[in-house]
C-alpha positions in Angstrom: -0.1 0.1 0.0 1.5 3.4 -1.0 1.8 6.1 1.6 0.4 9.6 1.0 3.0 12.4 1.2 2.8 14.2 4.2 1.9 17.5 2.2 -1.6 15.9 1.1 -2.6 15.4 5.0 -5.2 17.7 6.4 -2.9 18.6 9.2 -0.3 20.0 7.0 -2.9 22.2 5.3 -3.9 23.4 8.7 -0.5 24.3 9.5 0.2 26.1 6.0 -3.0 28.1 6.3 -2.1 29.0 10.3 1.5 30.3 9.1 -0.2 32.4 6.3 -2.8 33.8 8.3 -0.1 34.8 11.0 1.9 36.6 8.4 -1.1 38.5 7.0 -2.5 39.1 10.7 -0.7 42.4 10.7 -1.8 43.5 7.0 -4.4 46.0 6.2 -7.4 43.6 5.4 -7.1 41.8 8.5 -6.7 45.1 10.7 -9.7 46.8 8.9 -11.7 43.5 10.0 -10.4 44.2 13.5 -11.5 47.8 13.4 -15.0 46.8 12.1 -15.6 44.4 14.9 -14.2 47.3 17.5 -16.9 49.8 15.8 -19.7 47.1 16.4 -18.5 46.6 20.1 -18.6 50.4 20.5 -22.2 50.5 19.0 -23.3 47.8 21.5 -21.8 49.6 24.3 -24.1 52.1 26.2 -22.8 55.0 28.4 -24.0 58.5 29.3 -22.1 61.5 28.0 -20.7 64.4 30.1 -23.8 66.9 30.7 -21.4 69.7 31.2 -20.3 69.7 27.6 -22.0 72.0 25.1 -21.4 72.5 21.4 -21.7 76.1 19.6 -22.0 75.2 15.8 -20.7 77.5 13.1 -23.5 75.8 11.0 -25.1 76.6 7.5 -27.8 78.8 9.2 -24.8 81.0 10.8 -22.9 81.3 7.8 -26.2 82.2 5.9 -27.0 85.0 8.4 -23.3 86.3 9.2 -21.5 85.7 5.7 -19.3 83.6 4.2 -16.4 81.6 6.1 -14.1 82.6 7.3 -15.7 85.5 9.5 -14.2 88.9 10.8 -12.6 88.1 14.2 -14.9 90.7 15.9 -17.4 88.1 15.9 -15.7 85.5 17.7 -14.4 88.4 20.0 -18.3 88.8 20.7 -19.0 85.2 21.4 -15.7 85.3 23.7 -17.5 88.2 25.5 -20.7 86.4 25.7 -19.5 83.3 26.9 -17.4 84.9 29.6 -20.0 87.2 30.8 -22.1 83.8 31.4 -19.4 82.5 33.2 -18.4 79.4 31.0 -15.9 77.4 32.6 -13.6 76.7 29.7 -14.0 77.5 25.9 -12.4 75.6 23.2 -12.6 77.5 19.8 -11.5 75.2 17.1 -11.2 77.9 14.3 -7.6 78.2 13.0 -6.1 81.8 13.7 -2.6 81.0 12.1 -2.5 84.5 10.1 -3.4 87.8 11.1 -6.5 89.5 9.6 -5.8 92.6 7.8 -8.5 94.1 6.1 -7.6 96.4 2.9 -9.2 99.4 5.0 -7.1 98.8 8.0 -3.9 99.1 5.8 -5.0 102.3 4.4 -5.4 103.7 7.9 -2.1 102.9 9.2 -0.5 104.5 6.1 -2.5 107.5 6.9 -1.6 107.5 10.4 2.0 107.3 9.6 1.9 110.4 7.4 0.0 112.1 10.2 2.9 111.4 12.3 5.2 112.8 9.9 3.3 115.9 9.6 3.2 116.5 13.3 7.0 116.0 13.5 7.3 118.5 10.6 5.4 121.0 12.9 2.3 121.0 11.9 -0.2 121.9 14.5 -3.5 122.9 13.3 -7.0 122.0 14.8 -7.9 120.2 11.7 -4.8 117.9 11.7 -5.3 117.3 15.4 -8.9 116.4 14.4 -7.5 114.1 11.6 -5.5 112.3 13.9 -8.1 111.4 16.3 -10.2 109.8 13.8 -7.4 107.9 12.4 -6.6 106.5 15.9 -10.4 105.6 16.3 -10.5 103.9 12.8 -7.3 102.0 13.5 -8.8 100.7 16.8 -12.1 99.7 15.1 -10.3 98.0 12.3 -7.9 96.2 14.1 -9.8 92.9 14.5 -7.0 90.8 15.9 -6.6 93.3 18.7 -10.3 93.4 19.7 -10.4 89.6 19.5 -7.0 89.5 21.8 -8.7 92.0 24.3 -11.9 89.6 24.5 -9.7 86.6 25.0 -7.6 88.4 28.0 -10.8 89.3 29.8 -12.5 86.0 29.4 -9.2 84.2 30.6 -10.9 80.8 29.7 -10.3 80.2 26.0 -8.2 77.2 24.8 -7.0 77.5 21.1 -5.9 74.8 18.7 -2.5 74.3 16.8 -1.9 71.9 14.1 1.2 69.6 13.5 2.6 68.1 10.3 2.9 64.4 11.4 6.3 62.6 10.3 9.9 62.1 11.6 11.7 65.2 12.1 14.9 65.4 10.5 17.9 67.5 12.0 16.7 70.5 14.3 13.8 72.8 14.1 14.4 75.7 11.8 13.6 78.2 14.6 12.8 77.7 18.5 8.9 77.9 19.3 7.6 81.0 20.5 7.2 81.3 24.6 3.6 81.3 24.2 3.4 77.9 22.5 6.2 76.3 24.3 4.7 76.8 27.6 1.9 74.6 26.7 4.8 71.6 26.5 4.7 68.5 28.7 7.4 68.8 31.6 6.8 65.1 33.0 7.1 62.5 30.4 8.3 59.3 31.2 9.2 56.6 29.0 7.6 53.1 29.5 8.6 51.2 26.2 6.3 53.0 23.9 6.7 56.4 21.9 4.3 59.2 20.8 3.5 60.2 17.3 6.3 62.3 15.9 5.8 65.5 14.3 8.0 67.7 11.8 6.4 71.2 11.8 3.8 73.1 13.4 1.3 75.8 12.8 0.2 77.7 15.7 -2.0 81.0 16.5 -0.9 84.5 15.9 1.3 85.9 18.8 -1.6 88.7 19.4 -4.2 85.8 20.3 -2.1 83.1 21.2 -0.5 85.0 24.2 -4.1 85.6 25.5 -5.4 82.1 25.0 -5.1 80.0 28.4 -3.9 77.1 26.7 -2.9 75.9 23.1 -3.2 72.2 22.4 -3.2 69.9 19.2 -5.8 69.3 17.1 -4.4 66.5 15.2 -6.1 63.3 14.3 -4.8 60.0 13.5 -6.6 57.6 11.1 -6.6 54.0 11.2 -6.0 51.6 8.1 -9.6 52.0 6.8 -9.8 55.9 7.2 -11.9 55.7 10.6 -10.9 57.6 13.8 -11.2 55.8 16.9 -8.3 56.9 19.0 -7.1 60.1 20.4 -3.3 61.0 20.0 -3.1 62.4 23.7 0.7 63.3 23.2 2.8 64.5 20.0 6.5 64.4 20.0 7.9 67.5 18.4 11.7 66.9 18.4 12.5 66.5 21.9 9.1 68.4 23.1 5.9 66.7 23.8 2.8 68.5 23.5 -0.8 67.6 24.7 -4.1 67.4 22.7 -6.7 70.1 22.9 -9.1 67.8 24.3 -6.5 66.7 27.0 -6.0 70.6 27.7 -9.8 71.3 28.0 -10.4 68.6 30.3 -7.5 69.8 32.3 -8.6 73.4 32.5 -12.2 72.3 33.3 -10.4 70.9 36.5 -8.3 74.1 37.0 -5.3 72.1 35.9 -2.5 73.0 33.5 0.2 71.1 31.4 2.3 71.1 34.5 -0.5 68.7 36.0 -0.4 66.3 33.3 1.9 63.3 33.4 2.7 60.9 30.7 4.3 57.7 30.7 4.8 56.8 26.7 2.9 53.9 25.3 1.3 53.1 28.9 -0.7 55.9 30.4 -1.3 59.4 30.8 -2.4 61.1 34.4 -4.4 64.1 34.5 -4.6 64.9 38.4 -6.4 62.0 40.0 -7.6 60.6 36.5 -5.6 57.8 34.8 -6.0 57.3 30.9 -4.6 54.1 29.7 -3.2 54.2 26.0 -1.8 52.3 23.4 2.2 52.1 22.3 1.8 55.7 20.8 -0.1 57.0 23.9 -3.2 57.1 22.1 -6.4 56.9 24.0 -9.2 54.4 22.5 -11.9 57.0 22.8 -15.7 56.0 23.7 -18.2 57.4 21.2 -21.8 58.0 22.5 -24.6 57.2 20.8 -27.5 59.7 19.9 -30.4 59.1 22.2 -33.3 58.9 19.8 -33.7 62.1 18.1 -31.5 63.9 20.3 -27.7 64.1 19.7 -25.2 62.9 22.4 -24.4 66.4 23.2 -26.4 69.7 22.8 -25.6 71.3 19.8 -26.7 75.3 19.3 -26.3 77.5 16.3 -23.4 80.0 16.6 -25.8 82.7 15.1 -28.8 81.9 17.6 -26.3 82.2 20.6 -24.7 85.6 19.1 -27.9 87.3 18.8 -29.7 86.2 22.0 -32.4 83.9 20.7 -30.3 81.2 22.9 -29.4 83.2 26.1 -25.5 82.7 27.0 -26.5 82.0 30.7 -27.3 78.2 29.4 -23.3 78.1 29.5 -22.7 79.0 33.0 -20.1 76.6 34.4 -20.1 74.6 31.1 -17.4 73.2 28.8 -18.3 75.0 25.5 -16.7 73.8 22.2 -17.0 76.1 19.2 -16.5 74.5 15.6 -17.6 74.4 12.2 -20.5 72.0 11.1 -21.5 73.8 7.9 -21.3 72.1 4.6 -17.7 72.6 3.1 -16.1 74.1 6.0 -14.0 71.4 7.7 -13.6 67.7 6.6 -16.2 65.4 8.4 -14.6 62.3 10.2 -15.7 58.6 10.1 -16.1 57.3 13.6 -17.8 54.1 15.2 -21.1 55.6 15.4 -21.2 58.1 12.3 -20.1 58.1 8.8 -19.7 61.7 9.0 -18.9 63.4 12.3 -17.8 66.9 12.4 -14.2 67.2 14.1 -15.9 69.5 17.1 -18.2 66.9 17.7 -15.4 64.5 17.8 -13.5 66.7 20.3 -16.7 66.4 22.5 -16.6 62.6 22.6 -13.0 62.7 23.6 -13.3 65.3 26.4 -16.1 63.5 27.8 -14.1 60.2 27.5 -11.3 61.9 29.6 -13.5 63.5 32.3 -15.4 60.4 32.9 -12.9 57.7 32.2 -15.0 56.4 29.7 -12.5 54.6 27.0 -11.5 51.2 25.7 -8.6 49.3 26.8 -6.2 47.1 25.3 -4.3 45.7 28.5 -0.7 44.8 28.5 -1.4 41.2 28.1 -3.8 41.8 25.4 -1.3 41.0 22.7 -0.4 37.7 24.2 -3.9 36.9 24.7 -4.7 37.4 21.0 -1.7 35.3 20.0 -2.7 32.9 22.3 -6.2 32.5 21.0 -4.8 32.4 17.2 -2.4 29.6 18.5 -5.3 27.6 20.0 -7.2 27.9 16.9 -4.2 26.7 14.7 -4.2 23.7 17.1 -7.8 23.1 16.3 -7.5 23.2 12.5 -4.1 21.0 12.4 -5.0 18.3 15.0 -8.5 18.4 15.9 -10.8 19.2 12.9 -9.0 16.5 10.7 -10.6 14.0 13.0 -14.0 15.2 12.8 -16.5 14.1 10.4 -18.3 17.1 8.2 -21.2 17.6 10.6 -19.5 17.2 13.6 -16.6 19.6 12.4 -18.9 22.3 11.2 -20.7 22.5 14.5 -17.4 22.6 16.4 -16.3 25.5 14.2 -19.6 27.2 14.8 -19.1 26.8 18.5 -15.6 28.1 18.3 -16.7 31.0 16.1 -19.4 31.8 18.3 -17.3 32.0 21.5 -14.7 34.2 19.6 -17.3 36.7 18.5 -18.9 36.4 21.8 -15.7 37.2 23.8 -15.0 40.0 21.6 -18.3 41.8 22.2 -18.4 40.6 26.0 -15.3 42.1 26.8 -16.0 45.5 24.9 -19.5 46.0 26.6 -18.8 44.5 29.7 -15.1 45.4 30.5 -14.5 47.9 28.2 -11.7 46.0 27.0 -10.7 45.5 23.3 -8.8 42.3 22.5 -8.2 41.5 18.8 -9.7 38.1 18.0 -10.5 38.6 14.2 -7.3 37.4 13.1 -8.1 34.0 14.9 -11.7 34.2 13.8 -10.7 34.5 10.4 -8.1 31.9 10.7 -11.0 29.6 11.8 -13.3 30.4 9.0 -10.6 30.3 5.9 -9.0 27.2 7.5 -12.5 25.3 7.8 -13.5 26.1 4.3 -10.1 25.2 3.0 -9.9 22.1 4.9 -13.7 20.9 4.0 -13.2 21.7 0.4 -9.8 19.5 0.5 -11.9 16.8 1.3 -13.9 16.9 -1.8 -10.5 16.0 -3.8 -9.7 12.6 -1.9 -8.7 9.3 -3.9 -11.2 6.3 -4.5 -10.5 5.0 -1.3 -12.3 7.8 0.6 -14.8 8.4 -2.1 -17.9 7.4 -0.3 -16.9 9.7 2.8 -15.8 12.5 0.4 -19.2 12.5 -1.5 -20.9 12.5 1.5 -19.1 15.1 3.0 -19.5 17.1 -0.4 -23.4 16.7 -0.4 -23.4 18.4 3.2 -21.1 21.0 2.2 -23.5 21.9 -1.1 -26.5 22.0 1.3 -24.6 24.4 3.6 -23.7 26.5 0.7 -27.1 26.5 -0.8 -28.4 27.6 2.6 -25.8 30.1 2.7 -26.7 31.6 -0.9 -30.2 31.4 -0.1 -29.5 33.6 2.9 -28.0 35.8 0.8 -30.9 36.0 -1.6 -28.8 34.3 -4.4 -31.5 31.9 -5.0 -30.8 30.4 -8.5 -27.4 29.6 -7.1 -29.0 28.2 -3.8 -31.1 26.0 -6.1 -27.8 24.9 -8.1 -26.4 23.7 -4.9 -29.2 21.8 -3.8 -29.4 20.1 -6.8 -25.8 18.7 -6.3 -27.2 16.8 -2.9 -28.9 13.6 -2.7 -32.6 13.9 -2.3 -33.9 13.1 1.2 -36.7 14.6 3.5 -34.3 17.2 5.1 -33.3 18.6 1.8 -37.0 18.5 0.5 -37.7 20.8 3.5 -34.9 23.0 2.2 -36.1 23.1 -1.3 -39.7 23.7 -0.3 -38.4 26.7 1.7 -36.5 27.7 -1.3 -39.5 27.6 -3.6 -41.4 29.7 -1.2 -38.5 32.6 -1.6 -39.0 32.6 -5.1 -42.7 33.2 -4.6 -41.8 35.9 -2.7 -39.5 37.4 -5.2 -42.5 36.8 -7.8 -40.4 34.4 -9.9 -43.4 31.7 -10.1 -41.7 30.1 -13.1 -38.7 29.2 -10.8 -40.8 28.4 -7.9 -42.7 25.9 -10.2 -39.4 24.3 -11.4 -38.5 23.6 -7.9 -41.7 22.2 -6.9 -41.5 19.9 -9.7 -38.0 18.7 -8.9 -39.2 17.9 -5.6 -42.1 15.8 -7.0 -39.7 13.8 -9.0 -38.8 12.3 -5.8 -41.7 12.2 -3.6 -45.1 13.9 -4.8 -46.8 13.4 -1.6 -44.6 15.7 0.4 -46.8 18.5 2.2 -49.0 20.2 -0.4 -46.8 19.6 -3.3 -49.3 19.2 -6.0 -51.5 22.5 -4.9 -48.2 24.5 -5.1 -47.0 23.1 -8.4 -50.9 24.1 -9.8 -50.7 27.5 -8.0 -47.2 28.3 -9.1 -48.1 27.6 -12.6 -51.1 30.0 -12.6 -49.2 32.7 -11.2 -46.4 32.3 -13.7 -49.0 32.5 -16.4 -50.9 35.4 -15.1 -49.1 37.4 -12.3 -47.0 40.4 -13.1 -46.5 42.9 -10.0 -46.4 46.7 -11.1 -47.7 45.3 -14.8 -50.1 47.3 -16.9 -52.8 46.7 -19.5 -54.5 43.6 -19.3 -52.7 42.1 -16.4 -53.0 45.3 -14.1 -55.4 43.3 -11.5 -52.9 40.7 -10.8 -51.2 42.3 -8.5 -54.6 42.3 -6.4 -54.5 38.5 -7.0 -50.9 38.1 -5.4 -51.4 40.5 -2.5 -54.8 39.3 -1.4 -54.6 35.4 -2.2 -54.8 33.6 1.0 -52.4 30.7 0.7 -49.8 32.7 -1.3 -46.7 34.1 0.3 -46.9 37.9 0.1 -44.5 39.2 -2.5 -41.1 41.3 -1.6 -39.7 44.1 -3.1 -35.7 44.1 -1.8 -36.3 43.6 1.8 -39.7 44.9 2.1 -42.9 43.0 2.2 -45.6 44.5 0.0 -49.3 44.4 1.9 -51.7 46.1 -0.7 -51.8 48.6 -3.4 -52.4 52.3 -2.7 -52.9 53.7 -6.0 -51.6 54.1 -9.5 -49.6 57.1 -11.2 -48.5 57.6 -14.6 -45.2 55.4 -14.4 -46.2 52.5 -11.5 -47.9 51.8 -8.8 -47.6 52.7 -5.2 -47.8 50.1 -2.3 -48.1 50.1 1.2 -45.3 47.9 2.6 -43.3 46.9 5.7 -39.9 46.2 6.5 -40.2 43.1 8.7 -36.7 43.8 10.4 -37.5 46.5 11.9 -41.4 46.4 11.5 -41.6 50.0 9.8 -44.4 50.8 7.7 -43.5 52.3 4.0 -44.8 53.7 1.1 -43.3 52.1 -2.0 -43.6 53.7 -5.1 -42.6 51.5 -8.1 -41.5 52.5 -11.8 -41.4 50.0 -14.5 -38.5 51.7 -16.2 -38.0 49.0 -18.8 -41.6 49.2 -19.8 -41.4 53.3 -20.2 -37.7 53.8 -21.8 -36.1 52.5 -24.9 -33.3 50.1 -24.2 -30.5 52.4 -25.4 -31.5 55.0 -22.9 -32.6 52.8 -19.9 -29.1 52.4 -18.4 -28.8 56.0 -18.2 -32.4 56.5 -16.8 -31.6 53.9 -13.9 -28.2 55.6 -13.3 -30.1 59.3 -12.8 -33.0 57.2 -10.7 -30.6 56.1 -8.2 -28.6 58.9 -7.9 -31.6 61.5 -7.7 -32.9 59.0 -4.9 -29.8 59.1 -3.0 -29.7 62.8 -3.3 -33.2 63.1 -2.0 -32.6 60.5 0.8 -30.1 62.9 2.2 -32.8 65.6 2.9 -34.0 65.6 6.5 -36.6 68.3 7.1 -39.9 68.2 8.8 -42.0 69.2 5.7 -40.2 66.8 3.3 -40.9 63.2 3.1 -38.3 61.0 4.3 -36.7 58.6 1.8 -35.5 55.1 3.4 -34.2 53.1 0.4 -34.3 52.7 -3.1 -33.6 49.6 -5.3 -34.4 47.4 -8.2 -35.9 44.0 -8.9 -36.4 42.6 -12.0 -36.6 45.9 -14.0 -39.0 47.2 -11.5 -37.2 50.1 -9.8 -38.7 51.2 -6.3 -38.2 53.9 -3.8 -39.3 52.9 0.0 -40.3 56.4 1.8 -42.3 57.5 4.8 -45.7 56.4 5.0 -48.1 59.5 5.0 -51.6 59.8 6.4 -53.8 62.3 4.6 -53.7 63.0 0.8 -52.5 65.5 -1.8 -53.9 69.0 -2.2 -55.2 68.2 -5.7 -59.0 68.4 -4.4 -58.3 71.6 -2.7 -57.5 73.1 -6.3 -61.2 72.8 -7.2 -63.8 75.7 -6.5 -65.7 73.5 -4.5 -62.7 72.6 -2.0 -60.9 75.6 -1.5 -59.3 76.1 1.8 -59.6 79.2 4.0 -56.7 81.5 3.1 -54.8 81.7 6.2 -54.7 78.0 6.1 -53.5 78.3 2.2 -50.7 80.6 3.3 -49.6 78.5 6.1 -49.4 75.4 4.2 -47.1 77.1 1.3 -45.1 79.0 3.5 -44.0 75.5 4.9 -43.5 74.1 1.5 -41.5 77.3 0.7 -39.3 76.6 3.7 -38.8 72.9 2.5 -38.0 74.1 -0.9 -35.1 76.3 0.7 -33.8 73.5 2.4 -33.4 71.6 -0.2 -31.9 74.4 -2.5 -29.4 75.1 0.2 -28.5 71.3 -0.3 -28.3 71.8 -4.2 -31.2 69.8 -4.7 -34.2 71.1 -7.2 -37.5 69.7 -7.0 -38.4 70.1 -10.9 -42.0 69.4 -10.4 -43.7 71.5 -7.9 -47.4 71.0 -7.9 -50.8 70.1 -5.7 -50.4 66.3 -6.4 -46.9 66.3 -4.6 -47.8 68.3 -1.5 -49.3 65.9 1.0 -51.3 67.2 3.6 -53.3 65.9 7.0 -55.7 68.2 8.4 -56.1 66.7 11.8 -52.4 67.2 12.6 -51.5 70.0 10.3 -48.7 68.2 8.7 -47.7 69.5 5.3 -45.0 67.1 3.3 -43.3 67.6 -0.1 -42.9 64.5 -1.8 -41.0 63.3 -4.8 -37.7 65.1 -5.0 -35.8 64.5 -7.9 -38.2 62.1 -9.7 -38.8 64.9 -12.7 -35.2 64.8 -13.2 -35.3 61.0 -13.8 -36.3 61.4 -17.2 -34.9 64.8 -18.2 -34.9 65.3 -21.8 -36.3 61.7 -22.2 -39.9 60.6 -23.4 -42.1 57.8 -22.3 -43.4 55.4 -24.9 -46.6 57.3 -24.9 -44.6 60.4 -26.2 -45.5 62.4 -23.5 -42.8 64.4 -21.7 -42.8 63.9 -17.9 -43.5 66.7 -15.7 -46.7 69.1 -15.5 -46.5 71.8 -18.2 -49.0 74.1 -16.3 -46.8 74.5 -13.6 -43.5 74.7 -15.2 -41.2 78.1 -15.3 -40.4 79.8 -18.5 -36.8 78.4 -18.2 -37.8 75.0 -17.6 -40.1 75.0 -20.6 -37.4 76.3 -22.7 -35.1 73.6 -21.7 -32.5 76.1 -19.6 -30.5 75.0 -16.8 -32.6 76.0 -13.8 -32.0 76.4 -10.1 -34.1 76.7 -7.0 -36.1 79.8 -8.4 -37.7 77.8 -10.7 -39.2 75.6 -8.2 -40.5 79.0 -6.6 -42.5 80.0 -9.8 -44.1 76.3 -9.8 -45.1 77.2 -6.0 -46.5 80.5 -7.2 -48.7 78.5 -9.5 -50.0 76.3 -7.0 -50.6 79.1 -4.5 -52.6 80.9 -7.4 -54.6 77.7 -8.0 -55.3 76.9 -4.2 -56.6 80.5 -3.8 -59.1 80.4 -6.7 -59.3 77.1 -8.1 -58.1 77.9 -11.5 -54.7 77.9 -13.0 -53.0 81.4 -13.9 -52.2 80.1 -17.5 -54.3 78.1 -19.6 -54.6 77.2 -23.4 -56.2 75.2 -26.0 -53.1 73.4 -27.0 -49.9 72.7 -25.3 -48.1 75.0 -27.7 -50.5 77.8 -26.6 -50.0 77.1 -23.0 -46.4 77.0 -23.2 -46.4 80.5 -25.3 -48.6 82.2 -22.6 -46.4 80.9 -19.5 -43.4 82.2 -21.3 -44.6 85.5 -22.6 -47.9 86.5 -21.3 -48.9 87.7 -17.6 -51.1 85.4 -15.5 -55.0 85.8 -15.5 -55.9 88.5 -12.9 -56.8 86.7 -9.9 -58.9 89.4 -8.3 -61.3 88.6 -11.2 -61.9 85.3 -9.5 -61.2 86.1 -5.8 -62.0 89.8 -5.3 -61.5 89.2 -1.4 -57.8 88.4 -1.9 -55.8 90.7 0.4 -53.3 92.9 -1.4 -50.4 91.7 0.2 -51.0 87.9 -1.0 -51.7 89.4 -4.6 -48.1 91.1 -4.4 -46.6 87.6 -3.3 -48.1 85.5 -6.3 -47.1 88.3 -9.0 -43.7 88.3 -7.5 -43.5 84.6 -7.7 -44.8 84.4 -11.0 -42.5 86.9 -12.5 -40.9 85.6 -15.9 -37.5 87.1 -15.1 -35.9 85.0 -12.2 -34.0 88.1 -11.1 -37.7 89.8 -10.2 -38.9 86.6 -8.7 -38.3 85.3 -5.0 -34.6 84.4 -4.5 -35.2 81.8 -1.9 -38.2 79.7 -0.5 -37.5 81.6 3.0 -38.1 85.0 1.8 -41.5 83.8 0.4 -42.1 82.1 3.6 -41.7 85.1 5.2 -43.9 87.4 3.1 -46.5 84.9 3.5 -46.5 84.8 7.2 -46.6 88.4 7.4 -49.5 88.8 5.0 -51.3 86.0 7.1 -50.8 87.8 10.1 -51.6 91.3 8.8 -54.6 90.5 6.7 -58.2 89.7 8.2 -59.3 86.1 7.7 -62.0 86.1 5.0 -65.1 83.7 5.7 -64.6 80.4 3.6 -66.9 77.3 3.5 -65.4 74.2 4.6 -63.4 72.1 2.2 -65.7 69.5 0.4 -65.0 65.9 0.5 -61.4 66.3 2.2 -60.7 62.8 2.7 -57.7 62.6 5.2 -57.1 58.8 5.0 -55.8 56.6 2.0 
């Protein structure tokens, strides 16, 4: 009998896999997996953030009201004075003040002041010359924003400022010594404990006028992981032979009335702040605890800079608080990826770090953590090399599943229960890869082990089939199941697979699975009835169809024994209505039990094949753009997808109905109610326009209103753009010409002011029950919109207040420059008119059904 070479033995394959995985354990792929598991552990943990921390945001609203960024420093000075007057404990302004602010006017004033001094030196002493000197001094004092800011910092005596280092190993010596006001922030007590701090080669710091008045200056550098995420805070940086603390560490110190001299660092081991001990990794970084939002409330309170500056939010709110000032506006600063957010603004990351330090909330890798990770890795390798080759396929799969569950459970248990991070994903990856390779190898055994190999192969194919089925790859699952010998257990698997095909509305494939089962055992469960039903459905049912088959969807949804169909992960409950391009369904997300409205669009039926790919690309891009909108008067988009050429959008399910019935003379609403509704729509459009989203199809049919709760929602953002410049098979241009602006009808590039024209048409119609432009043909209608003034609304509604007539006229201006420039302007005028004009008597709306 010939002996098999050792390199063909299972234990040798296990050894090779273990050595390869050990070499790859420090690579980006495995480390990214470690970080992802770390993020899941953070998300599973729950602790309360420090209540004394407050954030003042330089947000979009502040920039819109105070001017483009960067602001004049007198605004920062005013904020510093406000917070000082409120007795804030410590203030961290994360704006960068690395350059002096020199306005053009200030430069000229200083030149004139110099000339004035020369004139005085030459003997000039007239009263006009003295008056000019006084004016120049006053102008210089008012224009020197750096000086006014510095005086505010001096009065406050509580402001901490940032500096930025360029990370990298320094070469030689620094070009020049650091200014004393920067160098005094270094750590005098630094010990080495076998570790180091991140090195820095150069530094940018605040200008002297401001830096000398700051109570402390700390670095604001972040150190991203291999996958770009921010999880750790570099508490200390090494600049040549000096060590500087982070801004978060100094903010925490100042809140405890401590300074750099009270901070002790043992590099690679810990940082002590007074009585607080912060364990660190080998680069003296803290594994920050990131706090989850509580429902709709953020972890830390965030107020608008403008609201605080103008007194809308009283400064007294910040008494004895740690106040962090930083940018959250789009385009100002770079959002960071953190375990709890894919885009967190740096000032909020700073808030999490400060809270972690002061409450000693962080994740710790103990000194023995590396040995523990290696020990678990060795144990898994021993299992693959020695134990698994001795087990049958079924027992081996069970043992591997138990070990994998133990590894994952230990990871999460240590993080959630003890705040410890032990890296176990390399061992888990070795377990999965090793088991898969060893199981696969057994399919290639010689004739001597053929029977055993075939049994293991069947079990492996069944497991792969179940895995593919769980991932939704039903065709591949069926292919794997057909490679297994038929038995009662496999019949159960095939039966469930056929039901999944039914849920996907692939009744012909469900029929094929049922017939494959019938070849082995026709009396299994209700197999004959299932075959007949699947055959009937495959011949008559098409979800979202049109023409003669349009009633088929009702057959699917209401057939008692038939599984309810699925669109993506959503279960379709019933039909709500039909539109020009598809059907709207009531659906639910079974995983989170959320009710949704699902709008379907049969794009493949509406567009030619050569333009279908472009239409699909625009569909998902516009759905994604609309999904980023978060406003109380804009319908929320949850998801978008495609299934068998049926594109769909899952969105918030709204009570009530659209405003089309209220555009009829018999259903008009009272004018104050109309103005209130349109004002909220204008605000929603203003928000969308600020986020670079143009609706393109504003009309009563796309405005939902629920009278009981007085709720207004704008729907169908971006849907008109999906078919921009395209036509349906009926030859009808998508969109509603009666509501289009002149520039939209002309095919010009449009912006938010086009939406405001359409809103003006809607307001006109809601007030009098007629459209401002009408024509006997499409061409005549388009000509009137582009060239003629609207019909006089006072002829239809003489009781209309003049202020409302003026609003309608301005919204319907042909010239976009004469029109409202933003929805906020239009909303403001409507509310002023609503408050000023007496409410006319109006009959209650007829037939306003609020429930779909």
